[in-house]
TIMIPA-257000 format. One line per 5 residues: number of its first residue (from 1); their letters; for each residue y, z, x of N, C-alpha, C, O. Coordinates in nm, 2 decimals. Each point is the difference from the previous one (the first is absolute). Layout:
N
NUM) a) Y/Z/X/Y/Z/X/Y/Z/X/Y/Z/X; ...
***
This chain:
212
1) mrkil) 16.73/15.09/18.06/0.11/-0.02/-0.01/0.10/-0.03/0.11/0.09/-0.08/0.03; -0.13/0.17/0.02/0.13/0.02/0.15/-0.03/-0.12/0.12/0.07/-0.04/0.10; -0.24/0.00/-0.16/-0.09/-0.13/0.12/0.13/-0.09/-0.04/0.05/-0.06/0.09; 0.01/0.03/-0.23/0.05/-0.06/-0.07/0.14/-0.04/0.01/0.05/-0.12/0.00; 0.01/0.24/0.02/0.15/0.01/0.01/0.00/-0.02/0.12/0.09/-0.07/0.02
6) faall) -0.16/0.09/0.08/0.03/0.01/0.15/0.00/-0.17/0.03/0.09/-0.07/0.02; -0.24/0.03/-0.02/0.04/-0.15/-0.02/0.13/-0.07/-0.04/0.06/-0.07/0.07; -0.03/0.09/-0.20/0.15/-0.09/-0.07/0.05/0.07/0.08/-0.05/-0.08/0.08; 0.09/0.17/-0.02/0.13/0.03/0.11/-0.04/-0.09/0.11/0.09/-0.06/0.05; -0.23/0.05/0.00/0.02/-0.07/0.10/0.05/-0.13/-0.02/0.11/-0.03/0.05
11) agaal) -0.17/-0.04/-0.12/0.00/-0.14/-0.03/0.18/-0.07/-0.06/0.05/-0.11/0.02; 0.02/0.25/-0.13/0.11/-0.02/0.08/0.05/-0.01/0.07/0.03/-0.11/0.04; 0.01/0.20/0.03/0.03/0.02/0.21/-0.03/-0.18/-0.02/0.09/-0.07/-0.05; -0.19/0.02/0.08/-0.10/-0.11/0.08/0.17/-0.12/-0.05/0.08/-0.07/0.07; -0.09/0.12/-0.22/0.10/-0.12/-0.08/0.14/-0.02/0.07/0.04/-0.11/0.05
16) aaqag) 0.03/0.22/-0.05/0.11/0.03/0.08/0.02/-0.07/0.12/0.09/-0.07/0.03; -0.21/0.11/0.04/0.02/-0.05/0.15/-0.02/-0.11/0.03/0.00/-0.04/0.11; -0.04/-0.02/-0.20/-0.05/-0.14/-0.02/0.18/-0.10/-0.08/0.00/-0.10/-0.07; 0.07/0.16/0.11/0.13/-0.05/-0.06/0.01/-0.20/0.05/-0.05/-0.06/0.10; 0.13/0.01/-0.19/-0.01/-0.11/0.01/0.08/-0.02/0.08/0.06/0.11/0.03
21) piesl) -0.01/-0.24/0.04/0.15/-0.03/0.08/0.11/-0.03/-0.07/0.10/-0.03/0.06; -0.09/0.02/-0.22/0.10/-0.03/-0.04/0.00/0.13/-0.03/0.12/0.01/-0.02; -0.17/0.11/-0.01/0.08/0.17/0.01/0.02/0.02/0.13/0.11/0.04/0.03; -0.21/-0.06/0.07/0.10/0.07/0.11/0.13/-0.08/0.04/0.07/0.04/0.10; -0.04/-0.16/-0.17/0.15/-0.05/0.05/0.07/0.08/-0.08/0.09/0.06/0.05
26) enfir) -0.11/-0.04/-0.17/0.08/0.06/-0.10/0.00/0.14/0.02/0.09/0.07/-0.04; -0.21/-0.01/0.12/0.07/0.21/0.04/0.07/-0.07/0.14/0.09/0.08/0.02; -0.08/-0.16/0.06/0.09/0.00/0.11/0.15/-0.04/-0.03/0.09/0.04/0.07; -0.09/-0.08/-0.14/0.13/-0.06/-0.04/0.06/0.11/-0.15/0.11/-0.02/-0.05; -0.21/0.11/-0.01/0.05/0.11/-0.06/0.03/0.10/0.11/0.11/0.06/0.00
31) taktg) -0.19/-0.04/0.06/0.01/0.16/0.12/0.11/-0.06/0.13/0.12/0.01/0.00; -0.18/-0.07/0.08/0.05/-0.05/0.10/0.23/-0.01/-0.02/0.07/-0.10/-0.01; -0.04/0.25/0.02/0.11/-0.07/-0.03/0.09/-0.06/0.16/0.10/-0.08/0.02; -0.18/0.15/0.07/0.06/-0.03/0.16/-0.11/-0.02/0.03/-0.10/0.04/-0.07; 0.08/-0.13/0.24/-0.06/-0.02/0.12/0.03/-0.05/0.11/0.11/-0.05/0.03
36) hadft) -0.23/0.07/0.05/0.00/0.00/0.13/-0.08/-0.07/0.08/-0.10/0.07/0.03; 0.09/-0.22/0.03/-0.13/-0.04/0.08/0.02/-0.05/0.09/0.12/-0.03/0.01; -0.19/0.01/0.09/0.00/-0.10/0.08/-0.04/-0.14/-0.12/-0.03/-0.02/-0.12; 0.04/-0.06/0.24/-0.05/-0.14/-0.04/-0.04/-0.09/0.11/0.02/0.02/0.12; -0.07/-0.11/-0.17/-0.04/-0.13/0.06/0.03/-0.10/-0.07/-0.03/0.02/-0.12
41) qvvta) 0.09/-0.17/0.15/-0.04/-0.11/-0.06/0.00/-0.08/0.12/0.05/-0.01/0.12; -0.17/-0.08/-0.23/-0.05/-0.13/0.07/0.02/-0.12/-0.06/-0.09/-0.04/-0.08; 0.23/-0.06/0.12/-0.02/-0.15/-0.11/-0.12/-0.09/0.05/-0.07/0.00/0.10; 0.08/-0.07/-0.19/-0.11/-0.16/0.05/0.07/-0.08/-0.05/0.02/0.01/-0.12; 0.03/-0.12/0.18/0.04/-0.11/-0.02/-0.08/-0.07/-0.08/-0.11/0.06/-0.02
46) pprng) 0.11/-0.14/-0.02/-0.08/-0.11/-0.13/-0.04/-0.11/0.08/0.09/-0.07/0.05; -0.24/0.03/-0.03/-0.05/-0.12/0.11/0.04/-0.10/-0.03/0.03/-0.03/-0.11; -0.02/-0.06/0.24/0.05/-0.06/0.03/-0.05/-0.11/0.06/-0.05/0.02/0.11; 0.06/-0.15/-0.15/-0.15/-0.08/0.08/-0.14/0.01/-0.02/-0.08/-0.08/0.04; 0.04/0.18/-0.10/-0.15/0.06/0.05/0.08/0.09/0.03/0.10/0.00/-0.08
51) qpgkt) -0.10/0.08/0.15/0.03/0.09/0.09/0.01/0.15/-0.01/0.10/0.04/0.06; -0.18/0.06/-0.12/0.09/0.13/-0.06/0.11/0.01/0.07/0.04/-0.06/0.11; 0.02/0.14/-0.19/0.16/0.03/-0.01/0.04/0.15/0.12/-0.05/0.10/0.02; 0.18/-0.17/0.04/-0.02/0.14/0.09/0.06/0.12/-0.04/0.08/0.00/-0.10; -0.11/0.12/0.19/-0.02/0.12/-0.06/0.14/0.07/0.06/0.01/0.00/0.12
56) ktssg) 0.05/0.05/-0.17/0.13/0.14/0.09/-0.02/0.13/-0.05/0.02/0.02/-0.12; -0.06/0.08/0.22/0.05/0.14/-0.03/0.01/0.10/0.01/-0.08/0.06/0.07; 0.19/0.00/-0.16/0.13/0.10/0.02/-0.05/0.14/-0.04/-0.12/0.01/-0.04; 0.19/0.08/0.04/-0.02/0.14/-0.02/0.16/0.11/-0.01/0.12/-0.03/0.02; -0.18/0.14/-0.06/0.14/0.03/-0.01/-0.02/0.14/-0.16/-0.11/0.01/-0.06
61) tfdfe) 0.20/0.07/0.04/-0.04/0.07/-0.07/0.09/-0.02/-0.18/0.09/-0.08/0.01; -0.11/0.12/-0.10/0.00/-0.05/-0.17/0.06/0.15/-0.03/-0.04/0.11/0.05; 0.12/-0.12/-0.12/0.06/0.14/-0.11/0.07/-0.06/-0.14/0.08/-0.09/-0.01; -0.14/0.22/-0.11/0.05/-0.11/-0.12/0.03/0.13/-0.06/-0.06/0.10/0.02; 0.19/-0.14/-0.11/-0.01/0.12/-0.10/0.07/-0.07/-0.12/0.10/-0.07/-0.01
66) rpnrf) -0.23/0.15/-0.12/0.06/-0.09/-0.08/0.11/0.06/-0.08/0.03/0.11/0.03; 0.07/-0.19/-0.18/-0.04/-0.14/0.01/0.08/-0.07/0.14/0.09/0.06/0.07; -0.15/-0.21/-0.03/0.13/-0.14/0.04/0.01/0.06/0.17/0.06/-0.06/0.08; -0.11/0.15/-0.07/0.04/0.05/0.16/-0.12/-0.03/0.10/-0.11/0.04/-0.05; 0.10/-0.08/0.16/-0.09/-0.01/0.10/0.10/-0.11/0.13/0.11/-0.05/-0.01
71) rfvyq) -0.20/0.05/0.11/0.05/0.00/0.10/-0.19/-0.03/0.16/-0.11/0.05/-0.02; 0.14/-0.12/0.10/-0.12/-0.10/0.00/0.14/0.02/0.21/0.11/-0.05/0.01; -0.17/0.12/0.08/0.00/0.01/0.10/-0.10/-0.11/0.13/-0.09/0.04/0.08; 0.13/-0.14/-0.10/-0.12/-0.05/0.12/0.07/-0.01/0.14/0.11/-0.04/0.02; -0.20/0.08/0.08/0.03/0.02/0.08/-0.08/-0.06/0.14/0.07/-0.01/0.10
76) kpfqq) -0.21/-0.05/-0.10/0.00/-0.11/0.05/-0.09/-0.13/-0.11/-0.04/-0.02/-0.12; 0.05/-0.04/0.24/0.06/-0.01/0.11/0.17/-0.03/0.04/0.06/0.01/0.10; -0.01/-0.05/-0.25/0.13/0.00/0.01/0.04/0.13/-0.13/-0.07/0.03/-0.09; 0.23/0.02/0.14/0.04/0.10/-0.06/0.09/-0.10/-0.16/0.06/-0.11/0.02; -0.07/0.16/-0.12/0.05/-0.03/-0.10/0.08/0.11/-0.17/0.03/0.11/0.04
81) iivad) -0.01/-0.12/-0.11/-0.04/0.13/-0.08/0.05/-0.12/-0.14/0.05/-0.11/0.01; -0.08/0.20/-0.12/0.02/-0.03/-0.11/0.01/0.07/-0.09/-0.10/0.08/-0.03; 0.22/-0.07/-0.04/0.01/0.12/-0.05/0.08/-0.01/-0.19/0.11/-0.04/-0.02; -0.21/0.10/-0.09/0.06/-0.03/-0.14/0.06/0.14/-0.03/-0.06/0.10/-0.02; 0.14/-0.12/0.02/0.08/0.12/-0.01/0.04/0.09/-0.17/0.02/0.11/-0.03
86) gqtlw) -0.02/-0.22/-0.03/-0.06/-0.02/-0.15/0.11/-0.08/-0.09/0.00/-0.03/-0.12; 0.09/0.00/0.22/0.09/-0.11/-0.02/0.03/-0.18/0.06/0.04/-0.11/-0.03; -0.11/0.21/0.17/0.04/-0.13/0.11/-0.10/0.02/0.11/-0.04/0.10/0.07; 0.00/-0.24/-0.07/-0.12/-0.07/0.09/0.04/0.05/0.11/0.10/0.08/0.01; -0.17/-0.12/0.10/0.09/0.06/0.13/-0.09/-0.07/0.10/-0.09/0.08/0.03
91) lhdqd) 0.07/-0.19/0.04/-0.09/-0.05/0.16/0.09/0.03/0.08/0.12/-0.05/0.00; -0.17/0.13/0.09/0.07/0.02/0.12/-0.08/-0.04/0.14/-0.10/0.07/0.04; 0.14/-0.17/0.01/-0.04/-0.14/0.14/0.02/0.08/0.09/0.08/-0.06/0.06; -0.12/0.19/0.01/0.08/0.04/0.13/-0.03/-0.07/0.09/0.06/0.07/0.08; -0.12/-0.16/0.00/0.01/-0.12/0.11/0.14/-0.09/-0.04/0.08/-0.04/0.08
96) lnqvt) -0.07/0.02/-0.19/0.16/-0.05/-0.04/0.07/0.07/-0.04/0.11/-0.05/-0.05; -0.15/0.21/0.06/0.11/0.04/-0.04/0.08/-0.10/-0.16/0.12/-0.02/-0.01; -0.21/-0.03/-0.08/0.01/-0.04/-0.13/-0.01/0.03/-0.10/-0.12/-0.01/-0.03; 0.20/0.06/-0.09/-0.01/0.12/-0.11/0.02/-0.11/-0.12/0.10/-0.07/-0.02; -0.19/0.07/-0.05/-0.05/-0.14/-0.13/0.00/0.12/-0.12/-0.06/0.11/0.01
101) qrkqa) 0.12/-0.13/-0.11/0.06/0.10/-0.09/-0.03/-0.06/-0.10/0.04/-0.11/0.02; -0.10/0.10/-0.16/-0.01/-0.01/-0.18/-0.04/0.12/-0.06/-0.06/0.10/0.02; 0.16/-0.20/-0.16/-0.05/0.09/-0.11/-0.17/0.03/-0.03/-0.09/-0.08/0.00; 0.09/0.22/-0.01/-0.17/0.04/-0.03/-0.07/-0.04/-0.09/-0.12/-0.05/0.00; 0.26/0.10/-0.11/-0.08/-0.06/-0.13/-0.01/-0.12/-0.02/-0.06/-0.03/-0.10
106) kvlgs) 0.11/-0.10/0.19/-0.04/-0.14/-0.03/-0.14/-0.02/0.07/-0.08/-0.09/-0.05; 0.04/0.16/0.14/-0.14/-0.05/0.11/-0.11/0.06/-0.04/-0.11/-0.06/-0.01; 0.14/0.20/-0.03/-0.14/0.10/-0.01/-0.14/-0.06/-0.11/-0.12/0.02/0.01; 0.21/-0.12/-0.12/-0.09/0.01/-0.09/-0.18/0.01/-0.01/-0.08/0.09/-0.03; 0.05/-0.22/0.07/-0.14/-0.03/0.03/-0.04/0.00/0.13/-0.03/-0.11/0.04
111) tpaal) 0.01/0.19/0.02/0.02/-0.03/0.13/-0.09/0.15/0.05/0.03/0.10/-0.06; -0.14/-0.09/0.19/-0.05/0.10/0.00/0.08/0.17/0.01/-0.05/0.10/-0.03; 0.23/-0.13/0.07/0.03/0.12/0.03/0.05/0.07/-0.13/0.04/0.12/0.00; -0.06/-0.22/-0.16/0.01/0.03/-0.09/-0.14/0.12/-0.05/-0.02/0.08/-0.09; -0.05/-0.12/0.18/-0.17/0.16/-0.03/0.09/0.11/0.09/0.01/0.10/-0.07
116) iaaap) 0.05/-0.10/0.18/0.05/0.10/0.07/0.07/0.11/-0.08/-0.02/0.12/-0.03; 0.14/-0.22/0.01/0.17/0.01/-0.12/-0.06/0.03/-0.13/0.08/0.07/-0.07; -0.19/-0.10/0.01/0.02/0.03/-0.14/0.01/0.14/-0.08/-0.03/0.11/0.05; 0.09/-0.14/-0.18/0.08/0.15/-0.06/-0.17/0.08/-0.04/-0.09/-0.06/0.05; 0.08/0.11/-0.08/-0.14/0.09/0.05/-0.07/-0.01/-0.17/-0.02/0.09/-0.08
121) dlesl) 0.00/-0.21/0.08/-0.09/-0.02/-0.13/-0.07/-0.10/0.03/0.04/-0.06/0.10; -0.17/0.01/-0.16/-0.08/-0.09/0.06/0.10/-0.13/-0.13/-0.01/-0.11/0.05; 0.05/0.11/-0.13/0.12/-0.06/-0.08/0.08/-0.16/0.01/0.01/-0.11/-0.04; 0.04/0.24/0.15/0.08/-0.04/0.06/-0.01/-0.09/0.11/0.09/-0.08/0.03; -0.24/0.07/0.05/-0.03/-0.08/0.06/-0.06/-0.12/-0.07/-0.02/-0.11/0.06
126) krdfd) -0.01/0.12/-0.20/-0.11/-0.12/-0.09/0.10/-0.07/-0.05/-0.01/-0.11/-0.07; 0.13/0.16/0.10/0.05/-0.11/-0.06/0.06/-0.15/0.12/0.06/-0.10/-0.04; -0.09/0.14/0.16/0.01/-0.06/0.10/-0.16/-0.13/0.01/-0.02/-0.12/0.01; -0.06/0.23/-0.01/-0.13/0.00/0.05/-0.10/-0.04/-0.11/0.02/0.04/-0.12; -0.12/-0.14/0.17/-0.13/0.02/-0.07/-0.08/0.06/0.07/-0.02/-0.02/0.12
131) lqplp) -0.05/0.13/-0.21/-0.07/0.08/0.10/-0.15/-0.01/-0.01/-0.03/-0.02/-0.12; -0.11/0.02/0.23/-0.04/-0.06/-0.02/-0.11/0.13/0.10/0.03/0.02/0.12; -0.16/0.06/-0.20/-0.07/0.02/0.12/-0.07/-0.04/0.09/0.01/-0.11/-0.06; -0.06/0.09/0.14/-0.08/-0.01/0.14/-0.06/0.04/0.04/0.03/0.12/0.02; -0.22/-0.18/0.06/-0.12/0.08/0.01/0.08/0.06/0.13/0.09/-0.06/0.06
136) dkdgm) -0.14/0.18/-0.01/0.00/0.10/0.12/-0.03/-0.10/0.08/-0.07/-0.09/-0.03; 0.15/0.10/0.16/-0.02/-0.08/0.08/0.07/0.09/0.17/0.10/0.06/0.00; -0.18/-0.07/0.09/0.06/0.04/0.09/0.02/0.19/0.00/0.07/0.06/0.08; -0.10/-0.04/-0.12/-0.05/0.21/-0.04/0.16/-0.02/-0.09/0.10/0.04/0.07; -0.06/-0.07/-0.18/0.13/-0.01/-0.06/0.00/-0.11/-0.13/-0.06/-0.11/-0.01
141) qwvqa) 0.15/0.20/-0.10/-0.01/-0.04/-0.16/0.11/-0.10/0.01/0.10/0.03/0.06; -0.12/-0.16/-0.13/0.10/-0.12/0.02/0.02/-0.03/-0.08/-0.10/-0.05/-0.05; 0.25/0.07/-0.05/0.02/-0.09/-0.09/0.09/-0.14/0.05/0.05/0.00/0.11; -0.04/-0.08/-0.19/0.01/-0.13/-0.04/0.19/-0.01/-0.04/0.03/-0.01/-0.12; 0.06/0.01/0.21/0.15/-0.03/-0.07/0.05/-0.12/0.00/0.06/-0.04/0.10
146) tpkgk) -0.10/-0.03/-0.22/0.10/-0.11/-0.01/0.12/-0.04/-0.06/0.03/0.03/-0.11; 0.08/-0.13/0.18/0.13/0.09/-0.05/0.00/-0.13/-0.11/-0.02/-0.12/0.02; 0.07/0.19/-0.15/0.00/-0.07/-0.15/0.18/-0.11/0.06/-0.01/-0.10/-0.07; 0.09/0.09/0.12/0.05/-0.08/0.05/-0.01/-0.14/0.12/-0.06/0.03/0.10; 0.11/-0.13/-0.12/-0.07/-0.06/0.12/0.11/-0.07/0.05/-0.01/-0.12/0.02
151) egqla) 0.14/0.18/-0.01/0.11/-0.03/0.09/0.02/0.01/0.14/0.05/-0.08/0.08; -0.11/0.22/-0.07/0.00/0.11/0.17/-0.13/-0.14/0.05/-0.06/-0.10/-0.05; 0.07/0.19/0.22/-0.11/-0.08/0.07/-0.12/0.11/0.00/-0.07/0.01/0.10; 0.03/0.08/-0.21/-0.06/0.07/0.01/-0.15/-0.08/-0.08/-0.02/0.01/-0.13; -0.09/-0.09/0.23/-0.10/0.01/-0.14/-0.15/0.08/-0.07/-0.07/-0.03/-0.09
156) smkvg) 0.09/0.10/0.17/-0.10/0.21/-0.03/0.02/0.07/0.07/0.09/-0.01/0.09; -0.20/0.10/-0.12/0.05/0.14/0.10/-0.15/0.02/-0.04/-0.06/-0.03/-0.11; 0.00/0.08/0.23/-0.14/0.12/-0.03/0.15/0.08/0.03/0.10/-0.04/0.05; -0.14/0.20/-0.11/-0.04/0.12/0.03/-0.09/0.11/0.00/-0.04/0.06/-0.10; 0.01/-0.04/0.24/-0.11/0.09/0.00/0.03/0.17/0.03/0.07/0.03/0.10
161) frgdq) -0.11/0.04/-0.16/-0.03/0.18/-0.02/-0.17/0.04/0.06/-0.11/-0.05/-0.02; 0.17/0.15/0.10/-0.10/0.11/0.05/0.00/0.14/-0.10/0.05/0.11/0.02; -0.10/-0.14/-0.10/-0.01/0.11/-0.06/0.14/-0.04/-0.10/0.01/-0.12/-0.03; 0.12/0.25/-0.02/0.13/-0.04/-0.01/0.12/-0.06/0.09/0.11/-0.03/-0.02; -0.18/0.01/0.14/0.05/0.02/0.12/0.06/-0.21/-0.01/-0.07/-0.09/-0.01
166) laald) 0.19/0.09/0.01/0.02/-0.14/0.03/-0.08/-0.03/0.18/0.03/0.06/0.10; -0.10/-0.12/-0.12/-0.09/-0.06/0.17/0.05/-0.15/0.01/-0.04/-0.04/0.11; 0.10/-0.07/-0.16/-0.01/-0.13/0.04/0.05/-0.12/-0.10/-0.06/-0.02/-0.10; 0.20/-0.08/0.16/0.04/-0.11/-0.08/-0.03/-0.08/0.01/0.07/-0.06/0.09; -0.18/-0.04/-0.15/-0.03/-0.14/0.03/0.05/-0.11/-0.05/-0.07/-0.07/-0.08
171) iqdnf) 0.22/0.04/0.13/0.10/-0.11/-0.05/-0.04/-0.12/0.05/-0.03/-0.03/0.11; 0.05/-0.09/-0.27/-0.05/-0.13/0.05/0.16/-0.07/-0.09/0.04/0.03/-0.11; 0.02/-0.13/0.22/0.12/-0.05/-0.09/-0.04/-0.10/-0.04/-0.12/-0.03/-0.01; 0.24/-0.04/-0.02/-0.03/-0.14/-0.04/-0.05/-0.14/0.06/-0.07/-0.09/-0.03; 0.17/0.14/0.19/-0.03/-0.09/0.12/-0.17/0.01/0.05/-0.04/-0.09/0.08
176) gqrsl) -0.09/0.23/-0.11/-0.06/-0.05/0.04/-0.06/0.16/0.15/-0.10/0.05/0.07; 0.25/-0.06/-0.10/0.04/0.13/0.16/-0.12/0.14/-0.09/0.01/0.02/-0.12; -0.08/0.05/0.19/-0.06/0.11/-0.01/0.09/0.17/0.07/-0.02/0.02/0.12; 0.05/0.02/-0.16/0.05/0.13/0.07/-0.12/0.14/-0.02/-0.07/-0.02/-0.10; 0.04/0.10/0.15/-0.09/0.07/0.00/0.07/0.17/0.04/0.01/0.03/0.12
181) ltfnn) 0.04/0.07/-0.22/0.02/0.09/0.06/-0.02/0.15/-0.02/0.07/0.05/-0.08; -0.17/0.02/0.16/-0.04/0.07/0.01/0.04/0.17/0.05/0.06/0.01/0.10; -0.09/0.08/-0.16/0.09/0.10/-0.04/-0.06/0.08/0.07/-0.10/0.02/-0.07; 0.07/0.08/0.20/-0.02/0.18/0.04/0.09/0.05/-0.01/0.11/-0.04/0.02; -0.21/0.21/-0.07/0.06/0.09/0.03/0.13/0.01/-0.07/0.11/0.01/0.05
186) mqvng) -0.15/-0.01/-0.19/0.11/0.01/-0.12/0.00/0.15/-0.01/-0.10/0.07/0.03; 0.24/-0.04/-0.08/0.01/0.11/-0.03/0.10/-0.02/-0.13/0.11/-0.05/0.03; -0.13/0.07/-0.11/0.07/0.07/-0.15/0.09/0.08/-0.07/-0.06/0.10/-0.03; 0.11/-0.11/0.01/0.13/0.10/-0.08/0.02/0.11/0.08/-0.03/0.11/-0.04; 0.08/-0.13/0.22/0.02/0.11/0.12/0.13/-0.03/0.03/0.02/-0.09/-0.09
191) gvsad) 0.05/0.09/0.13/0.04/0.03/0.11/0.06/-0.16/0.07/-0.02/-0.03/0.12; 0.11/-0.07/-0.24/0.05/-0.12/0.01/0.18/0.06/-0.01/0.06/0.08/-0.08; -0.02/-0.12/0.16/0.11/0.02/0.00/0.09/-0.08/-0.04/0.01/-0.11/0.05; 0.11/0.13/-0.18/0.04/-0.12/-0.07/0.14/-0.11/0.17/0.06/-0.11/0.01; -0.06/0.25/0.06/0.06/-0.13/0.06/-0.09/-0.14/0.05/0.06/-0.10/0.05
196) afrfq) -0.17/0.11/-0.05/-0.09/-0.13/0.00/0.03/-0.10/-0.08/-0.03/-0.11/0.03; 0.09/0.12/-0.12/0.08/-0.11/-0.05/0.11/0.00/-0.03/0.04/0.00/-0.12; 0.04/-0.01/0.23/0.18/0.01/0.02/-0.02/-0.11/0.10/-0.11/0.02/0.06; 0.18/-0.12/-0.03/0.04/-0.10/0.04/0.13/-0.02/0.07/0.09/-0.07/-0.05; -0.09/0.11/0.15/0.19/-0.05/0.03/-0.05/-0.10/0.13/-0.07/0.04/0.09
201) ppkga) 0.13/-0.18/-0.10/0.00/-0.06/0.08/0.02/-0.01/0.13/0.12/-0.02/0.03; -0.21/0.03/0.08/0.09/0.02/0.10/0.14/-0.05/0.07/0.00/-0.12/0.03; 0.06/0.17/-0.01/0.15/-0.06/0.14/-0.03/-0.10/0.05/-0.10/0.00/0.08; 0.18/-0.17/-0.11/-0.03/-0.11/0.06/-0.11/-0.08/0.01/-0.01/-0.08/0.09; -0.15/0.12/-0.24/-0.01/-0.06/-0.06/0.09/-0.13/-0.10/0.11/0.01/-0.05
206) dvvqa) -0.17/-0.08/0.05/0.00/-0.14/-0.07/-0.02/0.06/-0.16/-0.11/-0.05/-0.04; 0.15/0.11/-0.02/-0.06/0.01/-0.12/0.02/-0.14/-0.17/0.09/0.00/-0.09; -0.18/-0.06/0.09/0.00/-0.16/-0.09/-0.04/0.06/-0.17/-0.12/0.00/-0.04; 0.19/0.03/-0.01/-0.02/-0.06/-0.20/-0.14/-0.07/0.03/-0.02/-0.08/0.09; -0.07/0.10/-0.16/-0.11/-0.16/-0.04/0.05/-0.03/-0.10/0.09/0.06/-0.05
211) pn) -0.15/-0.18/-0.01/0.03/0.00/-0.16/-0.09/0.03/-0.06/-0.10/0.06/0.06; 0.10/-0.08/-0.20/-0.12/0.14/-0.05/-0.03/-0.11/-0.15/-0.08/0.03/-0.09
***
């Protein structure tokens, strides 16, 4: 009887360890209140004249706080800051010293940022995306997220997890461009300052109100 009970416990532990990618996504949304990571982004243009599309690589740091706040700081090869403060989405091109602002609620809906900034429940995300599990690849579990609305630029997105940790976003837009973001050194629920999500246009910057 003890051997049977022990075997049953092992089987239950194995099933728990094999939680699917949808469960990993749900756990991340539910438990990760704040986070900080380094990121690398590789953007691949669509093929032209039978030739593969050119690629551009950038890197920087990323912070988020649920709900509705995040910050990308691009450090290489150019300097750019994107901040969502809960009301406004700010984009600061430091080389041009230009700031673009737009209402956050109008632009986040069916975008990759919606996963980062979503409220802490899966149902909120399901209102904007159809979610489907994909086979494991590159040591990660994957979820396919297809926007239900057709008005945006996003065609589809794959979300990669290592355990319950967000590891990658593989984004395809309606123009055939692919953007792969990989996250490293992800630190969840610790040490993210509220100041990271406040933005004040620098003195002398050209501030542009983008159409929504």
